[in-house]
VEXVO-552170 format. One record per residue (C-alpha): residue number from 1; residue in three letters; x, y, z. Coordinates in Angstrom, 3 decimals, padded with zeros to 6 digits. Each point is the difference from the previous one (the first is absolute). Layout:
<drenros>
k / r / x / y / z
NUM / ALA / X / Y / Z
...
</drenros>
This chain:
<drenros>
k / r / x / y / z
1 / MET / -009.113 / -065.740 / -009.845
2 / ARG / 003.479 / 000.196 / 001.508
3 / ARG / -000.240 / 003.762 / 000.323
4 / THR / -003.278 / -000.276 / 001.847
5 / ILE / 001.465 / -002.518 / 002.421
6 / LEU / 003.105 / 002.141 / 000.540
7 / MET / -002.054 / 003.125 / 000.609
8 / LEU / -002.321 / -001.786 / 002.418
9 / GLY / 002.984 / -001.463 / 001.821
10 / LEU / 001.637 / 003.409 / 000.263
11 / ALA / -003.180 / 001.666 / 001.240
12 / TRP / -000.525 / -002.777 / 002.530
13 / SER / 003.557 / 000.173 / 001.343
14 / LEU / -000.038 / 003.789 / 000.294
15 / SER / -003.229 / -000.042 / 001.988
16 / PHE / 001.667 / -001.544 / 003.047
17 / PRO / 002.242 / 002.934 / 001.021
18 / ALA / -002.996 / 002.310 / -000.089
19 / ALA / -001.811 / -002.188 / 002.503
20 / ALA / 003.042 / -000.473 / 002.259
21 / HIS / 000.073 / 001.469 / 003.477
22 / GLN / 002.684 / 002.110 / 001.601
23 / CYS / 001.643 / -002.958 / 001.744
24 / VAL / 002.656 / -001.199 / -002.437
25 / LEU / 002.482 / -002.777 / 000.666
26 / GLU / 003.275 / 001.561 / -001.112
27 / GLY / 002.313 / -002.958 / 000.315
28 / SER / 000.534 / -003.410 / 001.501
29 / THR / 002.046 / 001.076 / 003.005
30 / SER / -001.374 / -000.506 / 003.478
31 / GLU / -000.185 / 003.776 / 000.532
32 / ALA / -002.055 / 000.502 / -003.164
33 / ILE / -002.354 / -002.833 / 000.947
34 / GLN / -000.409 / 001.343 / 003.538
35 / SER / -000.744 / 003.479 / -001.332
36 / TYR / -002.572 / -001.407 / -002.418
37 / ASN / -001.652 / -002.085 / 002.719
38 / ALA / -000.119 / 002.989 / 002.358
39 / CYS / -001.634 / 002.086 / -002.709
40 / LYS / -002.634 / -002.671 / -000.650
41 / LEU / -000.663 / -000.354 / 003.731
42 / ASP / -000.384 / 003.769 / 000.374
43 / LEU / -002.503 / 000.045 / -002.850
44 / ALA / -001.936 / -002.915 / 001.487
45 / THR / -000.257 / 001.695 / 003.405
46 / GLY / -000.757 / 003.440 / -001.446
47 / GLN / 003.189 / 001.514 / 001.382
48 / SER / 001.822 / 000.675 / -003.243
49 / GLY / 001.825 / 002.970 / 001.500
50 / HIS / -000.385 / 002.131 / -003.094
51 / GLY / -000.948 / 003.167 / 001.821
52 / GLY / 000.571 / 003.619 / -000.950
53 / ASP / 003.683 / -000.015 / 000.971
54 / ASP / 000.756 / -002.835 / -002.382
55 / GLN / -001.764 / 001.510 / -003.013
56 / SER / 003.060 / 001.655 / -001.540
57 / GLU / 002.040 / -003.167 / 000.418
58 / GLU / -002.831 / -002.088 / -001.446
59 / LEU / -000.359 / 002.435 / -002.910
60 / ALA / 003.712 / -000.273 / -000.784
61 / ARG / -000.216 / -003.782 / 000.135
62 / LEU / -003.013 / -000.035 / -002.286
63 / LYS / 001.686 / 002.331 / -002.483
64 / ALA / 003.038 / -002.269 / -000.115
65 / GLU / -002.228 / -003.041 / -000.454
66 / ASN / -001.876 / 001.825 / -002.755
67 / GLU / 003.244 / 000.678 / -001.854
68 / ARG / 001.046 / -003.657 / 000.323
69 / LEU / -003.358 / -001.121 / -001.340
70 / LYS / 000.206 / 002.447 / -002.913
71 / ALA / 003.413 / -001.396 / -000.915
72 / ARG / -001.321 / -003.542 / 000.283
73 / LEU / -002.977 / 000.872 / -002.207
74 / ALA / 002.284 / 001.547 / -002.616
75 / ASP / 002.086 / -003.180 / 000.030
76 / VAL / -003.081 / -002.191 / -000.410
77 / ARG / -001.209 / 002.185 / -002.874
78 / GLN / 003.339 / -000.336 / -001.762
79 / ARG / -000.034 / -003.765 / 000.441
80 / LEU / -003.549 / -000.192 / -001.290
81 / LEU / 000.881 / 002.081 / -003.046
82 / GLY / 002.928 / -002.332 / -000.624
83 / LEU / -002.256 / -003.039 / 000.232
84 / LEU / -002.548 / 001.553 / -002.302
85 / GLY / 002.738 / 000.880 / -002.442
86 / ASP / 001.081 / -003.652 / -000.103
87 / LEU / -003.466 / -001.087 / -001.109
</drenros>
């Protein structure tokens, strides 16, 4: 029963990053909050500014984010294996 709950909890928590949008709050500083708000406003008005010139920069950003998420997933897997080992 515990394993089922742990697996469901893990699956549920990992589903959120997949549904996340490209606007990510990267800190609690005023600059980070302003950047996040500007991104959300651009998306709401349809002026996201992600044209052809920005594609290489966006691709690099997405690749870096992908690597961070892979590392995070590996960490979560290790923690889950440790929890399962304790049962």
